[in-house]
SEVO-401299 format. One line per 4 residues: number of its first residue (from 0); their letters; for each residue x, y, z of N, C-alpha, C, O. Coordinates in nm, 3 decimals. Each point is the difference from the previous one (the first is absolute). Last residue first. Layout:
NUM> a> X,Y,Z,X,Y,Z,X,Y,Z,X,Y,Z | ...
// end
This chain:
233> drpa> 6.320,8.965,11.784,-0.115,0.071,0.057,-0.056,-0.078,0.119,-0.098,0.043,0.061 | 0.624,-0.050,-0.214,-0.128,-0.069,-0.022,-0.112,0.079,0.067,0.017,0.054,0.109 | 0.464,0.143,-0.315,-0.074,-0.038,0.121,-0.132,-0.069,-0.037,-0.066,0.039,-0.096 | 0.470,-0.086,-0.247,-0.088,0.108,0.046,-0.073,-0.045,0.126,-0.022,-0.120,0.017
229> pkrc> 0.521,-0.054,-0.215,-0.141,-0.025,0.028,-0.074,0.125,0.045,0.053,0.083,0.074 | 0.355,-0.102,-0.417,-0.013,0.024,0.143,-0.147,-0.015,0.037,-0.084,0.070,-0.056 | 0.318,-0.320,-0.374,-0.087,0.107,0.051,0.012,0.010,0.152,0.008,-0.100,0.071 | 0.270,-0.088,-0.564,-0.052,-0.029,0.133,-0.072,0.122,0.055,0.017,0.111,-0.051
225> liqy> 0.244,-0.356,-0.411,-0.095,0.103,0.042,-0.053,-0.041,0.137,-0.049,-0.111,0.018 | 0.510,-0.019,-0.302,-0.098,-0.041,0.100,-0.086,0.121,0.032,0.050,0.102,0.048 | 0.292,-0.257,-0.478,-0.073,0.102,0.074,-0.093,-0.069,0.100,-0.077,-0.089,-0.037 | 0.568,-0.035,-0.256,-0.133,-0.035,0.047,-0.059,0.119,0.075,0.072,0.082,0.058
221> qagl> 0.338,-0.206,-0.468,-0.047,0.067,0.121,-0.136,-0.054,0.042,-0.070,-0.064,-0.079 | 0.296,-0.130,-0.283,0.117,0.062,0.062,-0.035,0.074,0.128,0.084,0.017,0.088 | -0.391,-0.440,-0.253,0.041,0.134,-0.041,0.123,0.051,0.073,0.037,-0.051,0.106 | -0.285,-0.376,-0.029,0.094,-0.001,-0.111,0.061,0.137,-0.028,0.112,0.008,-0.049
217> plna> -0.463,-0.274,0.365,0.117,0.078,0.046,0.112,0.004,-0.104,0.113,-0.040,0.028 | -0.673,0.018,-0.092,0.116,-0.088,0.006,0.125,0.081,0.033,0.015,0.112,-0.050 | -0.450,0.081,-0.025,-0.002,-0.073,0.127,0.118,-0.095,0.016,0.021,-0.056,0.107 | -0.109,0.316,-0.506,0.050,0.086,0.109,0.000,-0.071,0.135,0.070,0.043,0.092
213> ikpe> -0.201,-0.164,-0.569,0.093,-0.081,0.080,0.056,0.079,0.118,0.102,-0.038,0.058 | -0.413,0.222,-0.379,-0.054,-0.134,0.021,0.089,-0.086,0.088,-0.046,-0.100,0.056 | 0.168,0.549,-0.198,-0.111,0.002,0.097,-0.056,-0.138,0.032,-0.051,-0.023,0.110 | 0.403,0.058,-0.444,0.040,0.021,0.139,-0.117,0.009,0.098,0.009,-0.058,0.108
209> lprl> 0.008,0.009,-0.611,-0.033,-0.114,0.085,0.020,0.028,0.148,-0.050,-0.073,0.085 | 0.165,0.383,-0.444,-0.145,-0.005,0.025,-0.043,-0.118,0.087,-0.111,0.001,0.054 | 0.576,0.045,-0.198,-0.043,0.078,0.116,-0.151,0.006,0.021,-0.044,0.012,0.114 | 0.338,-0.215,-0.474,-0.070,-0.086,0.095,-0.059,0.078,0.119,-0.072,-0.058,0.082
205> wrmf> 0.344,0.255,-0.427,-0.125,-0.043,-0.065,-0.081,-0.092,0.091,-0.118,-0.023,-0.025 | 0.563,0.181,0.135,-0.110,0.090,0.036,-0.132,-0.038,-0.064,-0.106,0.039,0.049 | 0.589,-0.213,-0.013,-0.118,-0.087,0.002,-0.126,0.082,0.025,-0.099,-0.052,0.051 | 0.527,0.256,-0.063,0.006,-0.084,-0.120,-0.114,-0.102,-0.006,-0.019,-0.065,-0.102
201> rpfv> 0.067,0.362,0.483,-0.039,0.068,-0.122,0.000,-0.091,-0.122,-0.088,0.010,-0.085 | 0.014,-0.256,0.549,0.088,0.110,-0.041,-0.040,0.054,-0.137,-0.090,-0.055,-0.065 | -0.242,-0.193,0.434,0.067,-0.013,-0.130,0.089,0.120,-0.030,-0.047,0.114,0.006 | -0.208,-0.156,0.407,0.047,-0.135,-0.027,0.091,-0.002,-0.122,0.104,-0.066,0.000
197> flhd> -0.356,0.418,0.309,0.125,0.009,-0.076,0.064,-0.138,-0.018,0.113,-0.026,0.043 | -0.450,0.041,0.364,0.001,0.076,-0.125,0.141,-0.001,-0.061,0.098,-0.034,0.066 | -0.470,-0.189,0.337,0.137,-0.001,-0.051,0.000,0.060,-0.141,-0.084,-0.035,-0.083 | -0.251,0.052,0.563,0.016,-0.013,-0.145,0.147,0.008,-0.036,0.079,0.068,0.065
193> vsli> -0.466,-0.110,0.366,0.143,-0.012,-0.029,0.013,-0.027,-0.150,-0.053,-0.100,-0.049 | -0.348,0.319,0.423,0.043,-0.073,-0.119,0.151,-0.006,-0.005,0.069,0.084,0.058 | -0.321,0.066,0.333,-0.105,0.004,-0.103,0.037,-0.082,-0.122,-0.084,-0.069,-0.056 | 0.213,0.091,0.617,0.050,-0.021,-0.135,-0.118,-0.004,-0.097,-0.095,-0.076,0.020
189> efgg> 0.156,0.339,0.465,-0.077,-0.104,-0.067,0.051,-0.013,-0.144,0.009,0.100,-0.071 | 0.264,0.092,0.534,-0.064,0.022,-0.130,-0.079,-0.123,-0.046,0.034,-0.113,0.033 | 0.260,0.185,0.373,-0.141,0.036,0.014,-0.075,0.019,-0.130,-0.117,0.039,0.002 | 0.587,-0.193,0.097,-0.015,0.143,0.024,-0.144,0.048,0.005,-0.025,0.120,0.014
185> aill> 0.145,-0.570,-0.118,0.045,0.025,0.138,-0.014,0.147,0.037,-0.017,0.033,0.117 | -0.072,-0.154,-0.561,-0.105,-0.052,0.088,0.036,0.025,0.146,-0.085,0.040,0.080 | 0.408,0.070,-0.401,-0.114,0.090,-0.007,-0.114,-0.044,0.091,-0.063,0.082,0.066 | 0.448,-0.358,-0.104,0.037,0.129,0.058,-0.119,0.095,0.005,-0.024,0.066,0.102
181> rrae> -0.020,-0.481,-0.323,0.006,-0.018,0.145,0.030,0.132,0.071,-0.058,0.030,0.104 | 0.067,-0.030,-0.576,-0.136,-0.024,0.051,0.000,-0.010,0.152,-0.081,0.063,0.067 | 0.498,-0.039,-0.283,-0.070,0.129,0.000,-0.142,-0.015,0.053,-0.046,0.084,0.078 | 0.304,-0.472,-0.136,0.052,0.080,0.111,-0.073,0.134,0.009,-0.033,0.046,0.109
177> sptv> -0.069,-0.320,-0.473,-0.054,-0.057,0.123,0.051,0.075,0.123,-0.075,0.020,0.096 | 0.239,0.108,-0.527,-0.142,0.032,0.018,-0.059,-0.056,0.130,-0.079,0.067,0.066 | 0.600,0.039,-0.062,-0.087,-0.087,-0.078,-0.145,0.042,0.019,-0.033,0.065,0.099 | 0.499,0.225,-0.066,-0.122,-0.034,0.074,-0.087,-0.088,-0.088,-0.045,0.045,-0.106
173> kvad> 0.615,0.103,0.153,-0.125,-0.009,-0.077,-0.115,-0.050,0.088,0.021,-0.066,0.102 | 0.435,0.347,-0.014,-0.061,-0.121,0.055,-0.140,-0.012,-0.058,-0.092,0.070,0.042 | 0.551,0.183,-0.262,-0.132,0.013,0.064,-0.049,-0.135,0.051,0.032,-0.105,-0.057 | 0.385,0.253,-0.190,0.003,-0.067,0.130,-0.133,0.008,0.074,-0.006,-0.023,0.121
169> rdfp> 0.056,0.215,-0.563,0.079,-0.124,-0.005,-0.004,-0.077,0.131,-0.008,-0.123,-0.002 | -0.189,0.564,-0.149,-0.086,-0.116,0.024,0.079,-0.128,0.025,-0.057,-0.101,0.040 | 0.253,0.531,-0.154,-0.070,0.020,0.127,-0.097,-0.113,0.032,-0.056,-0.004,0.110 | 0.321,-0.003,-0.524,0.083,0.002,0.121,-0.078,0.013,0.131,0.033,-0.067,0.097
165> irym> -0.193,-0.175,-0.551,-0.022,0.132,0.060,0.077,0.008,0.131,-0.031,-0.075,0.093 | 0.012,-0.327,-0.358,0.058,0.103,-0.086,-0.011,0.141,0.059,0.068,0.092,-0.046 | -0.268,-0.476,0.254,0.146,-0.012,0.008,0.069,0.109,-0.081,0.109,0.045,0.036 | -0.577,-0.081,-0.057,0.043,0.055,0.129,0.151,-0.010,0.018,0.061,0.087,0.061
161> vwqt> -0.253,-0.280,-0.449,-0.012,0.145,-0.004,0.049,0.061,0.132,0.073,0.099,-0.001 | -0.091,-0.569,-0.026,0.104,0.054,-0.087,-0.003,0.152,-0.002,0.104,0.065,0.009 | -0.442,-0.299,0.229,0.130,-0.020,0.064,0.112,0.065,-0.081,0.089,0.064,0.056 | -0.519,-0.069,-0.242,0.010,0.093,0.111,0.135,-0.010,0.069,0.064,0.101,0.031
157> gpnw> -0.166,-0.413,-0.363,0.028,0.131,-0.058,0.013,0.107,0.107,0.084,0.089,-0.010 | -0.216,-0.532,0.131,0.144,0.012,-0.031,0.037,0.135,-0.059,0.109,0.052,0.027 | -0.511,-0.159,0.327,0.015,0.026,-0.143,0.149,0.018,-0.033,0.063,0.091,0.054 | -0.246,-0.148,0.392,-0.008,-0.127,-0.072,0.019,0.016,-0.151,0.006,-0.099,-0.073
153> pnne> -0.023,0.465,0.399,0.126,-0.073,0.007,-0.001,-0.131,-0.078,0.106,-0.055,-0.029 | -0.378,0.529,-0.043,-0.027,-0.141,0.024,0.130,-0.080,0.002,0.062,-0.018,-0.105 | -0.186,0.553,0.238,0.064,-0.084,-0.101,-0.016,-0.146,0.039,0.013,-0.035,0.117 | -0.379,0.409,0.039,0.137,-0.045,0.026,0.050,-0.084,-0.118,-0.077,-0.048,-0.083
149> wfaw> -0.359,0.399,0.285,0.071,-0.061,-0.114,0.140,-0.040,0.043,0.071,0.076,0.067 | -0.578,0.072,0.147,0.135,-0.040,0.038,0.064,-0.073,-0.118,-0.038,-0.112,-0.032 | -0.394,0.448,0.162,0.053,-0.076,-0.114,0.148,-0.025,0.027,0.082,0.090,-0.014 | -0.527,0.037,0.344,0.145,0.007,-0.025,0.034,-0.090,-0.118,-0.034,-0.118,0.000
145> iggp> -0.435,0.393,0.225,0.064,-0.112,-0.070,0.148,0.027,-0.019,0.043,0.114,-0.020 | -0.479,0.045,0.382,0.100,0.036,-0.100,0.073,-0.122,-0.053,0.008,-0.103,0.067 | -0.338,0.118,0.296,-0.049,-0.033,-0.133,0.095,0.037,-0.111,-0.025,-0.031,-0.116 | 0.095,0.302,0.544,-0.070,-0.128,0.004,-0.067,-0.028,-0.135,-0.069,0.086,-0.054
141> rlar> 0.489,0.224,0.014,-0.130,0.008,0.068,-0.059,-0.139,0.013,0.041,-0.090,-0.074 | 0.500,0.177,0.047,-0.124,-0.026,-0.073,-0.123,0.026,0.085,0.002,-0.019,0.122 | 0.452,0.053,0.050,-0.023,0.104,-0.101,-0.135,-0.014,-0.068,-0.061,0.100,-0.038 | 0.223,-0.421,0.358,-0.040,0.125,0.066,-0.029,0.110,-0.101,-0.081,0.089,0.027
137> yiwe> 0.244,-0.500,-0.189,-0.131,-0.023,0.060,-0.051,0.128,0.066,-0.117,0.035,-0.013 | 0.554,-0.037,-0.146,-0.096,0.016,-0.109,-0.142,-0.023,0.051,-0.094,0.067,-0.043 | 0.441,-0.139,0.348,-0.001,0.142,-0.039,-0.104,0.025,-0.109,-0.075,0.097,0.007 | 0.163,-0.542,0.129,-0.079,0.071,0.101,-0.010,0.149,-0.034,-0.104,0.061,0.025
133> vaga> 0.381,-0.329,-0.291,-0.140,-0.036,-0.023,-0.090,0.077,0.097,-0.104,0.052,-0.038 | 0.563,-0.011,0.100,-0.041,0.071,-0.121,-0.146,-0.028,-0.033,-0.073,0.089,-0.040 | 0.269,-0.324,0.398,-0.017,0.141,0.034,-0.044,0.083,-0.119,-0.079,0.093,0.015 | 0.190,-0.545,-0.078,-0.128,0.010,0.073,-0.027,0.145,0.039,-0.114,0.045,-0.003
129> rqsp> 0.531,-0.149,-0.198,-0.112,0.001,-0.095,-0.135,0.012,0.071,-0.089,0.069,-0.050 | 0.561,-0.105,0.225,-0.068,0.130,0.001,-0.127,0.002,-0.087,-0.068,0.102,-0.007 | 0.375,-0.480,0.053,-0.041,0.033,0.137,-0.078,0.130,0.008,-0.066,0.026,0.101 | 0.259,-0.180,-0.520,-0.116,-0.079,0.044,-0.049,0.036,0.140,-0.120,-0.004,0.026
125> pihh> 0.357,0.376,-0.330,0.045,-0.118,0.073,-0.120,-0.077,0.055,-0.095,0.060,0.049 | 0.051,0.231,-0.489,-0.022,0.016,0.144,0.052,-0.125,0.071,-0.043,-0.110,-0.035 | 0.031,0.153,-0.442,0.107,0.084,0.054,-0.014,0.023,0.151,0.090,0.056,0.063 | -0.411,-0.297,-0.323,0.124,-0.079,-0.006,0.121,0.081,0.046,0.108,-0.055,0.021
121> fvgn> -0.546,0.254,-0.048,0.020,-0.084,0.117,0.123,-0.090,-0.009,0.050,-0.045,0.103 | -0.205,0.351,-0.459,0.054,0.068,0.117,0.041,-0.099,0.108,0.105,0.015,0.061 | -0.332,-0.039,-0.525,0.139,-0.038,0.017,0.068,0.068,0.117,0.119,0.028,-0.005 | -0.564,0.184,-0.081,0.057,-0.090,-0.099,0.147,-0.025,0.030,0.081,0.093,0.004
117> cfal> -0.595,0.110,0.210,0.145,-0.009,0.010,0.048,-0.103,-0.101,-0.068,-0.098,-0.029 | -0.397,0.406,0.217,0.067,-0.069,-0.110,0.147,-0.010,0.035,0.061,0.097,0.046 | -0.590,0.027,0.184,0.146,-0.002,0.010,0.055,-0.085,-0.114,-0.059,-0.100,-0.039 | -0.432,0.379,0.138,0.077,-0.104,-0.069,0.148,0.018,0.027,0.055,0.108,-0.021
113> ditg> -0.384,0.169,0.244,-0.088,-0.100,-0.063,0.079,-0.119,-0.053,-0.040,-0.115,0.017 | 0.156,0.461,0.412,0.035,-0.036,-0.138,-0.094,-0.109,-0.052,-0.027,-0.098,0.070 | 0.051,0.298,0.389,-0.091,0.064,-0.095,0.022,-0.042,-0.145,-0.078,0.039,-0.087 | 0.319,-0.119,0.546,-0.122,-0.077,-0.022,-0.098,0.059,-0.097,-0.121,-0.021,0.014
109> npvy> 0.580,0.176,0.127,-0.114,0.045,0.082,-0.131,-0.068,-0.034,-0.107,0.049,0.036 | 0.703,-0.007,-0.073,-0.118,-0.077,-0.042,-0.117,0.029,0.092,0.012,-0.004,0.123 | 0.415,0.320,-0.253,-0.068,-0.058,0.117,-0.123,-0.077,-0.047,-0.095,0.062,-0.047 | 0.601,0.130,-0.165,-0.141,-0.033,-0.023,-0.058,-0.069,0.124,0.060,-0.091,0.055
105> delt> 0.408,0.216,-0.086,-0.088,0.118,0.012,-0.148,-0.034,-0.011,-0.084,0.071,0.055 | 0.437,-0.402,-0.102,0.013,0.061,0.132,-0.100,0.113,0.020,-0.050,0.020,0.111 | 0.098,-0.232,-0.531,-0.072,-0.086,0.094,0.002,0.059,0.140,-0.096,-0.013,0.076 | 0.134,0.354,-0.479,0.079,-0.109,0.055,-0.085,-0.081,0.096,-0.098,0.050,0.056
101> efra> -0.137,0.204,-0.467,0.053,0.023,0.135,0.092,-0.115,0.038,-0.016,-0.112,-0.049 | -0.294,0.363,-0.390,0.098,-0.098,0.043,0.056,0.039,0.136,0.031,0.116,0.025 | -0.489,-0.040,-0.397,0.099,0.058,0.089,0.089,-0.113,0.053,-0.036,-0.117,-0.006 | -0.374,0.245,-0.405,0.097,-0.088,0.066,0.089,0.079,0.093,0.035,0.115,-0.026
97> rssr> -0.372,0.072,-0.270,-0.072,-0.104,0.074,0.093,-0.095,0.075,-0.047,-0.091,0.068 | 0.187,0.445,-0.367,-0.056,0.063,0.119,-0.077,-0.100,0.086,-0.034,0.030,0.115 | 0.458,-0.155,-0.444,-0.146,0.011,0.004,-0.046,0.066,0.130,0.054,-0.028,0.107 | 0.409,-0.090,-0.277,-0.045,0.134,0.038,-0.153,0.016,0.002,-0.050,0.112,0.004
93> qlrr> 0.508,-0.448,-0.003,-0.145,-0.023,-0.002,-0.068,0.126,0.051,-0.011,0.020,0.121 | 0.489,-0.033,-0.145,-0.044,-0.066,-0.123,-0.151,-0.008,-0.013,-0.053,0.010,-0.111 | 0.273,0.183,0.499,0.046,0.072,-0.119,-0.059,-0.058,-0.128,-0.034,0.074,-0.093 | -0.049,-0.280,0.513,-0.064,0.133,-0.002,0.039,0.079,-0.125,-0.079,0.078,-0.052
89> aiei> 0.288,-0.495,0.127,-0.142,-0.017,-0.034,-0.071,0.134,-0.008,-0.079,0.023,-0.091 | 0.524,-0.028,0.242,-0.007,-0.026,-0.144,-0.145,-0.015,-0.044,-0.039,0.052,-0.105 | 0.119,-0.004,0.565,0.038,0.123,-0.071,-0.013,-0.017,-0.151,-0.051,0.088,-0.069 | -0.011,-0.467,0.336,-0.114,0.090,0.010,0.030,0.132,-0.070,-0.087,0.055,-0.068
85> srss> 0.434,-0.367,0.107,-0.101,-0.047,-0.096,-0.121,0.091,0.000,-0.056,0.029,-0.106 | 0.384,0.054,0.428,0.050,0.035,-0.133,-0.099,-0.044,-0.107,-0.023,0.073,-0.096 | -0.056,-0.192,0.544,-0.030,0.141,-0.023,0.048,0.045,-0.137,-0.061,0.087,-0.062 | -0.090,-0.585,0.236,0.111,0.074,-0.059,-0.038,0.145,-0.027,-0.083,0.027,-0.087
81> vdvg> -0.223,-0.361,0.250,0.100,0.021,0.104,0.113,0.088,-0.049,0.069,0.063,0.080 | -0.577,-0.024,-0.273,0.119,-0.083,-0.013,0.096,0.034,0.113,0.002,0.111,0.051 | -0.539,-0.012,-0.296,0.090,0.006,0.116,0.117,-0.094,-0.022,-0.015,-0.106,-0.062 | -0.423,0.383,-0.215,0.109,-0.096,-0.003,0.088,0.018,0.121,0.037,0.112,0.035
77> vvsp> -0.575,0.004,-0.193,0.115,0.040,0.080,0.103,-0.112,-0.005,-0.032,-0.116,0.027 | -0.433,0.306,-0.314,0.099,-0.105,0.021,0.112,0.058,0.084,0.054,0.107,-0.031 | -0.600,0.019,-0.145,0.116,0.027,0.084,0.088,-0.124,0.011,-0.048,-0.109,0.030 | -0.356,0.130,-0.301,0.021,0.143,0.024,0.129,0.031,0.075,0.054,0.111,-0.010
73> aald> -0.133,-0.540,-0.323,-0.010,0.038,0.141,0.023,0.150,0.016,0.094,0.053,-0.057 | -0.120,-0.388,-0.334,-0.068,0.130,0.006,-0.020,0.045,0.144,-0.102,0.058,0.035 | 0.326,-0.459,-0.237,-0.097,-0.007,0.109,-0.083,0.127,0.012,-0.101,0.003,0.069 | 0.435,-0.040,-0.406,-0.080,-0.121,-0.012,-0.106,-0.011,0.109,-0.110,-0.050,-0.025
69> dllf> 0.416,0.431,0.020,-0.074,-0.011,-0.126,-0.095,-0.119,-0.001,-0.118,0.015,-0.032 | 0.403,0.073,0.415,-0.086,0.115,-0.026,-0.088,-0.021,-0.121,-0.119,0.030,0.003 | 0.441,-0.356,0.101,-0.103,0.001,0.104,-0.097,0.116,-0.020,-0.120,-0.015,0.020 | 0.491,-0.004,-0.301,-0.095,-0.105,-0.035,-0.110,-0.011,0.106,-0.115,-0.026,-0.035
65> pvss> 0.471,0.334,0.104,-0.081,0.040,-0.116,-0.104,-0.104,-0.039,-0.109,0.035,-0.044 | 0.413,-0.144,0.406,-0.102,0.099,0.031,-0.079,0.046,-0.122,-0.122,0.011,0.010 | 0.515,-0.320,0.031,-0.134,-0.058,-0.010,-0.110,0.105,0.009,-0.114,-0.026,-0.041 | 0.584,0.136,0.086,-0.031,-0.040,-0.137,-0.136,-0.065,-0.016,-0.054,-0.004,-0.110
61> gtgc> 0.335,0.224,0.493,-0.137,0.036,-0.039,-0.044,-0.050,-0.135,-0.096,0.053,-0.056 | 0.515,-0.122,0.328,0.000,0.128,-0.073,-0.135,0.032,-0.061,-0.012,0.094,-0.079 | -0.008,-0.424,0.475,0.125,0.028,-0.070,-0.004,0.137,-0.064,-0.033,0.099,0.064 | -0.310,-0.340,0.217,-0.022,0.054,-0.135,0.128,0.021,-0.078,-0.005,0.016,-0.122
57> gydl> -0.189,-0.229,0.561,0.126,-0.035,-0.064,0.003,0.049,-0.143,0.037,-0.074,-0.092 | -0.501,0.069,0.224,0.095,-0.029,0.107,0.130,-0.051,-0.060,0.002,-0.102,-0.070 | -0.447,0.396,-0.074,0.104,-0.079,-0.066,0.113,-0.018,0.100,0.082,0.090,0.021 | -0.633,0.038,0.014,0.132,0.007,0.062,0.093,-0.092,-0.076,-0.025,-0.121,-0.008
53> vssp> -0.476,0.390,-0.092,0.091,-0.113,-0.023,0.132,0.029,0.069,0.053,0.111,-0.009 | -0.618,0.054,-0.025,0.135,0.028,0.050,0.084,-0.126,-0.012,-0.044,-0.109,0.035 | -0.397,0.107,-0.194,0.022,0.145,-0.008,0.140,0.039,0.045,0.052,0.104,-0.040 | -0.272,-0.586,-0.181,0.070,0.072,0.107,0.011,0.149,-0.026,0.029,0.043,-0.112
49> sfgr> -0.373,-0.456,-0.016,0.061,0.115,-0.068,0.070,0.087,0.104,-0.067,0.077,0.069 | -0.188,-0.591,-0.156,0.081,0.078,0.094,0.072,0.110,-0.076,0.081,-0.029,-0.088 | -0.367,-0.371,-0.046,-0.071,0.125,0.019,0.071,0.094,0.096,-0.063,0.078,0.071 | 0.209,-0.514,-0.253,-0.052,0.004,0.137,-0.079,0.127,0.029,-0.047,0.019,0.112
45> eslg> 0.261,-0.089,-0.530,-0.086,-0.118,0.016,-0.063,-0.004,0.139,-0.107,-0.058,0.018 | 0.428,0.390,-0.111,-0.125,0.028,-0.070,-0.098,-0.116,0.015,-0.119,0.022,0.018 | 0.556,-0.073,0.149,-0.079,0.091,0.084,-0.135,0.030,-0.064,-0.101,0.007,0.069 | 0.407,-0.267,-0.315,-0.046,-0.072,0.118,-0.085,0.086,0.092,-0.099,-0.046,0.056
41> qslw> 0.304,0.245,-0.434,-0.105,-0.093,-0.042,-0.057,-0.075,0.121,-0.121,-0.016,0.012 | 0.489,0.297,0.060,-0.119,0.079,-0.032,-0.116,-0.090,-0.040,-0.114,0.023,0.041 | 0.540,-0.220,0.031,-0.062,0.044,0.124,-0.130,0.073,-0.028,-0.102,-0.026,0.065 | 0.362,-0.087,-0.432,-0.056,-0.122,0.061,-0.073,0.034,0.129,-0.110,-0.049,0.026
37> svrg> 0.341,0.397,-0.233,-0.116,-0.039,-0.082,-0.068,-0.124,0.058,-0.122,-0.007,0.006 | 0.524,0.151,0.189,-0.111,0.088,0.037,-0.124,-0.031,-0.083,-0.112,0.011,0.051 | 0.510,-0.257,-0.142,-0.044,-0.021,0.139,-0.124,0.082,0.032,-0.098,-0.051,0.055 | 0.303,0.115,-0.475,-0.065,-0.130,0.010,-0.052,-0.028,0.140,-0.110,-0.051,0.017
33> kaff> 0.371,0.438,-0.100,-0.136,0.014,-0.053,-0.076,-0.131,0.012,-0.119,-0.001,0.031 | 0.567,-0.008,0.099,-0.074,0.092,0.087,-0.144,0.014,-0.047,-0.094,-0.006,0.081 | 0.394,-0.243,-0.348,-0.039,-0.072,0.121,-0.081,0.089,0.094,-0.096,-0.046,0.062 | 0.264,0.241,-0.455,-0.087,-0.112,-0.040,-0.051,-0.071,0.125,-0.119,-0.029,0.011
29> nkde> 0.445,0.362,0.041,-0.136,0.054,-0.015,-0.099,-0.107,-0.045,-0.118,0.006,0.035 | 0.589,-0.097,0.003,-0.066,0.006,0.130,-0.143,0.052,-0.010,-0.085,-0.037,0.081 | 0.278,-0.213,-0.511,0.054,0.099,0.090,-0.084,0.010,0.127,-0.103,-0.066,0.013 | 0.216,-0.374,-0.362,-0.091,0.110,0.029,0.068,0.101,0.092,0.103,-0.029,0.060
25> gsas> 0.087,-0.396,-0.200,-0.038,0.065,-0.125,-0.094,0.117,0.019,-0.040,0.063,-0.098 | 0.276,-0.351,0.429,-0.135,-0.043,-0.036,-0.043,0.051,-0.137,-0.099,-0.046,-0.056 | 0.515,0.168,0.262,0.005,-0.143,-0.034,-0.136,-0.053,-0.043,-0.008,-0.099,-0.072 | 0.074,0.543,0.243,0.021,-0.013,-0.145,0.011,-0.146,-0.043,-0.022,-0.031,-0.117
21> lgrq> -0.012,0.197,0.580,-0.123,-0.040,-0.068,0.019,-0.022,-0.150,-0.082,-0.066,-0.063 | 0.448,0.224,0.335,-0.042,-0.133,0.040,-0.120,-0.049,-0.078,-0.002,-0.115,-0.045 | 0.154,0.553,-0.028,0.101,-0.096,-0.048,-0.038,-0.142,0.038,0.017,-0.092,-0.080 | -0.285,0.444,0.243,-0.020,-0.022,-0.143,0.101,-0.100,-0.056,-0.035,-0.083,-0.083
17> lqad> 0.078,0.221,0.533,-0.121,-0.081,-0.018,-0.020,-0.034,-0.147,-0.031,-0.114,-0.034 | 0.375,0.410,0.143,0.033,-0.136,0.043,-0.118,-0.093,-0.021,0.015,-0.113,-0.047 | -0.088,0.567,-0.039,0.090,-0.056,-0.100,0.040,-0.143,0.036,0.005,-0.087,-0.087 | -0.267,0.336,0.392,-0.078,-0.035,-0.119,0.087,-0.063,-0.107,-0.043,-0.092,-0.070
13> ydsa> 0.259,0.247,0.470,-0.096,-0.107,0.026,-0.071,-0.045,-0.128,-0.001,-0.118,-0.033 | 0.355,0.461,0.153,0.019,-0.097,-0.108,-0.105,-0.111,0.006,0.011,-0.099,-0.072 | -0.004,0.457,0.390,0.028,0.071,-0.125,0.014,-0.095,-0.118,-0.023,0.040,-0.114 | -0.051,-0.213,0.567,-0.113,0.074,-0.058,0.029,0.060,-0.136,-0.082,-0.011,-0.092
9> addf> 0.362,-0.255,0.425,-0.043,-0.058,-0.128,-0.098,0.088,-0.076,-0.025,-0.025,-0.118 | 0.197,0.142,0.555,0.113,-0.012,-0.091,-0.043,-0.047,-0.138,0.056,0.042,-0.101 | -0.381,-0.022,0.434,0.046,0.136,-0.026,0.117,-0.002,-0.098,0.008,0.083,-0.090 | -0.179,-0.487,0.253,-0.068,0.051,-0.118,0.023,0.150,-0.020,-0.031,0.052,-0.107
5> dvhg> 0.287,-0.482,0.337,-0.018,0.142,0.028,-0.062,0.064,-0.124,0.070,0.028,-0.097 | -0.115,-0.551,0.281,0.048,0.087,-0.107,-0.023,0.144,0.043,-0.106,0.034,0.054 | -0.039,-0.414,0.209,0.143,-0.015,-0.019,0.054,0.078,-0.119,0.116,-0.020,-0.036 | -0.601,0.067,0.211,0.100,-0.031,0.098,0.144,0.007,-0.042,0.073,0.084,0.052
1> rm> -0.582,0.163,-0.114,0.091,-0.079,-0.080,0.128,-0.019,0.079,0.056,0.096,0.053 | -0.415,0.101,0.177,-0.071,-0.059,-0.113,0.092,-0.089,-0.081,-0.036,-0.113,-0.033
// end
């Protein structure tokens, strides 16, 4: 899942390193985690899609899981990660009875998941291995299941600066929105929407109500691609 960083070594300091990098924006990691899931929740609601099962692919220490549980009201969330140390920490920190955590090696995708979610994972996957990761998630989802693919926007200068400040992101191979679209389409997914979020840093937060109106412009620090595994035709 993640290529050139040993996330077992980084796990114990992962959240602190992330927070140091994000502090340049004036916000903390929970601001962005909640913002992503709130945006996703709104998009799913507009489509009348209410997931019963959620897969957090590349969950790390599980910091997105409380927001997936609360904002999506999903009965079940499973987090998977290549790092066994990260999974140990997630199990200790995230104690909801509705969540469980497994290593990527132990989890067997079986085509039953309603919603897959990943954030900032694919820039850590070597480009030659990304198609395999897409295929793995395709197998995990049920027909008609949706994938919320979040990545950092390489065209945003703030993103470049924040990633440089985070040791485990410094040498990551970034994924542009157009590259991500091609990757997902090649993997058999139907693209539903592409949105860009987190345009304005904290000192410009009074402009944030404008963000939904400009989400189609590639300005935000991150982007979300909603895509769907096709359902069988009658």
